[in-house]
N, C-alpha and C positions, 0 to 999 in steps of 0.2 A: 043507241049507238048509231052514229052517222054512217052513210054508205062508205065514205072514205075510211073510217075507222074499221068497218067490217072488212073492207078489202085488205087493209094492212094486216089485220088479225089473221085473215085467211092465208096471206103470203107467209107470215111468220110460222103458222102451223104447218104449211107446206114444206118449209125448210127446217122444221123442228127447232125453231128458235124461241127462246124465252122473250116475253114482252119486257118493257122497262120496269113495270111494277113487279114482275116475277124476279127479275135480276136484282132489284132493290131488296126484295124479301130474302133472296138467297144470301145477299151480302149481310143484311141485318142479322140473320140467323147465325152466320159465321162469326160476326163481330160480337154477338152476345155470348158466344161460347169462348171468346178470347179476351174477356175482360181481365184486368190485372188484379186478381184477388190474392194478394200475397203480401208478406211483410218486407220492409216496414210500411205500415199503412200510411204514414206521413209522406212517403215517397210516391206511392202508387194511387192513393186516393185522388190527387190532383190530375193524374193521367186519365183516370176514368171520368173525372169531372169534365175535362175539356173534350174528351171523345164523345161525351153524351150531351154536349151543348146544342146539338142540332146541325144546321147547315145542309147544303144541298147534296153533299157526298158525291160530287161529280167525278172525282178522280177514281175511286174504286169502281164506279159504274163504267167509266171509260175502259178500264182494264178488262172488265168482264165482256163488254161489247166487242173489244178488239179480239179477244179469244174466240168469242162466238162467231165471228166472221169466218173463222177457219176450221172450227170443229164444234160439234154439238155439245160436248160435255164441258161446262164452264167450271166445274168443281176444282180442277187443278189451278185455276187462276185466282181462287179466293184468297189464299195467303198473300199473293202479290198485291191484290186489290186492297187488302187490309194494310199492307205496308205503305201503299200510296196514301191512304187516309191518315195513318199514324204519323208519317213524315210530315204531311201537310199540317197537322195539328201541332206537332213539335215546333215547326217553324212559326206558327202563330203564337205559341207560348213565349218564345224568345223575342219575336217581333214586338209583342205587346209590352214586354219589359223595356225594350229599347225605345219604344214610342211613348212610354209612360201612359199607356192606354188604360182607362178604368173599366171599359166595357168591351165585351166580345159577344156578338149575337144577342145583345140586349141583357146579358148577364155579366156578373163580375169576372174580370180576367183572372187567370190563375194567380198571378202575383199580388192582386188586390185581395182575393179571397183568402189566400194563405200568406205568403210573403215572397220577397224577391229571391231569396236564397232557395226556397222550395221550388219556385218557378224555374230557376236555372237548373237545378238538379233533376227535377222531374222531366224537364225537356231533354236533358242529356240522356236519361235512361230510356226515353221514348226512341231516340235516335239509335241507341245500341240495340234495342229490341227489334228495330227494323232489320238490321243485319242478322240478328238471331233468327228471326222468322224466315228470311230468305234462305239462309244456309241450312236450316233444319227442314224446310219444306221442299227443297229441290235438290236434285242430285247432279254430281259431276259437271259436265260442260254447261248444262242449263243453268245451274246455280251460279257458275262463274259469269255467264253471259248476263244474267239478271243483276248480279252485284255490279258488274261493269256499267250497265245502264243506270242503275241507282246511284253509283258513285258520281257519274257525269252530271246527273241532275242535281245531286246534293251540293256539289262544288259550284255549279252555276247559280243555284239559289243563294248560296252564301255570297258569291260575287255580286249578284244583283242587289242583295240587301246592302252591301258595302257601297255600291254605286249610289243607291238611293240615299244613304247617309251622307255621302260626299256632296250630293246635289244640294243638301240643305245649306251649305256654306258657299256654294258657287253662285255668282251673280246671274249667270246665264247657263243654260243647258241646250245643246243642239238637239234637233229632232232625232238624228241617228244615235246619239248618246242615250236619249230617253227610250227609244225603241229597243236598243240593246239591253237596257236595264230591265224593262218589263218582260222582255223575252226570257231573261235569266231568272228574274225573281218570281214571275207568275206563270209564264207560258211553258217553261221547260218541264215542269212537273206534269202538266197535262200531256205533253208529248211523250214523256217518259212512261207515264201510266199506260198509254196506248201501246207504246213500243214493247213494254213488258208483256202485256196481254197478247200481242201479236206473236211474240217469240214463244210463249207458252202454247199458243194455238198451232204452232208449227209453220208459221208464215216464213216466206223467204226473207232474206236480209233486205232486199229491195222494198218489199211490201211493208216490213216493219219500220223502215226509215221513212217511207211515205206517210205512214200513220203518225210517226213522230213529228214530221213536218206539218201535217194536218193539225195536230194538237197545238203546236206552237203558233201557227197562224191564227187559229181560233182563239187561243189565249191572248194574243196581242189585240185582236179585234174586241174581245171581251173587255180588256182593260181600257181600251180607248172608249168603249161604250160607257164604262164606269166613270171615266174622266168627264165625259159629257154630262151624264146624269148628275154627278156630284155638283156641277155648277148650274145646269139648266133644268134639272129634273123636278118633278112634283114630289115634295117630301112625303106626302101621304102614300104615294105609289112606290117611291124609291126605297123606302124603308129605313132611311137614316137622314140626318140633318144635311140639307143642301148647303154647299159653300164651305164644307169642312176643309177641302184641299186649299182653298184660298186663304182661310184663316191660319192654316199650318204652313203657308208659303210653299206648298208643294210645287215642284217644277214638273208639271204635267205637260202633255203634248200641247194643251191649250196655251200654256205659258211660253213654251219653246217656240211655237209657231208665231205667237204674238210678237216676240222679240225679233223674229226674222222679218216680219212684215211692217212693224211699227216705224214711223218716222222718229226723229230724235226727240221731239216734244212728247210723243206718246210713250216712247221707251222710258224716258225719265219719269213720267207720271206713274207708269207701272212699277218701276223700281222703287219710287217713293212710297207707293201704297204697300209694297211688301216690307219696307223698312220701318213704316210707322207703327208705333206701339200705343199711341194715345187716341186711336180712332175707334169709333164704335164698330162692333162686329158687323152689324147690318149695313152700315155705310161702306165699309171696306168691300163686302161682298157685292153690293150694288155697283160700286165704282169700277171694280175689276171686271165684273160681268158686262158693264157698259162698254169698256174698252174691247173686250172680246167680241161683242156684238158689232161694234164699229168696224172691226177688222174681218168680220165674217168667219170667225174661227170655228164656230159650231158646225157650219156647213162643211168646212174643209176637214174637220175631224171626222165627220160622218162619212165623207167620201173616202177617207183613208181607211177607216174601219171596214167599209164595204169592200174595198180593194183587198184587204187582208182576208176577209171572209171568202171572196171569190178565189183567191190563191189557195186557201184551205180546201175548197171544193175541187179545185183542179187536182190537188194531190190525192184526195180521196177517190176521185174518178179513176186515177191511174192504178189504184190497188187492184190486184189481179184476183178478184172474186166476183161472183154474180152481183149485179146491181141491187137485187132484192136483199142481199145480205148487208147492204150499207144503209138500209132504210132507217134503222134505229139510231145510228150514229148521226145521220143527217137530222133526224127528229130532235135529238137532244141538243145538237148545235143550234138549231133554229130556236129552241126553247131558251137557250142561254142568251141569244142575241135579241130576243123579243121582249125584254123587260120593259115595263111601262115607264114612260117619261113623266 
């Protein structure tokens, strides 16, 4: 263990805080005790399938981290952490159906492994169980507050998904429209997971909202990073095919900013590439990437994500707890933003 790691471990011990690995273990133990072993099997087997496909499980970890900032006992936050992950996976099941996606985390999507009707129904029951878990795990005013936070997030995620669908048939998308979409579709749940954890930990309303803002800003930065890696990343390190957004004509920040900067000739060339159906995939990716490079879009996207990351850290700094209690949240944020290109 390096001196830096030893120092961090000492600080966590001093404040009686669990490490990231301990928090993950606590969550996994809880999740393993809350699998859906009930009838009808055809409904609940797909739920267990998607919940066990892997993934980073960042959202439940954020809930536990937020609680731990304000109190030593993270056990009361475990049901809310489970809800954050259950809702995230519900959204993936339905998103995959809408995107006609064959794979999720390298495995068959739920609707491919089972069928579309099963995917719709199993996703529906996952959402209902989110409410069931919150209402049965928390009492009175706390339950109402958590459900209110959850409702706001759930509505935003649906709105974000609809905007994303709308973008598929729009010729152009503005940067503000795109940022609003990714905040709702991706970042809102990160913020909501943190806000629920903070409320359970007894945080003030101001601190809970600051953590919500922190999560949203980190979420936007993370999605911008994903946009960059999807076009310019190393496929061996990125973990999936590079150029997928281009082939799907996704209106990412890279595209939105290109249309803002491009002259008429370049704009028409970009539109033509998105409308072409008889072009080889590799050629389309190369030509669109060349346009991005000529407009210096990668650097601008990197500057923007760094700006959102800085804004996130400003919100975290304002949270009224000792700086040592923010170490793990900063650590996991850095981990999210330091994916290899």
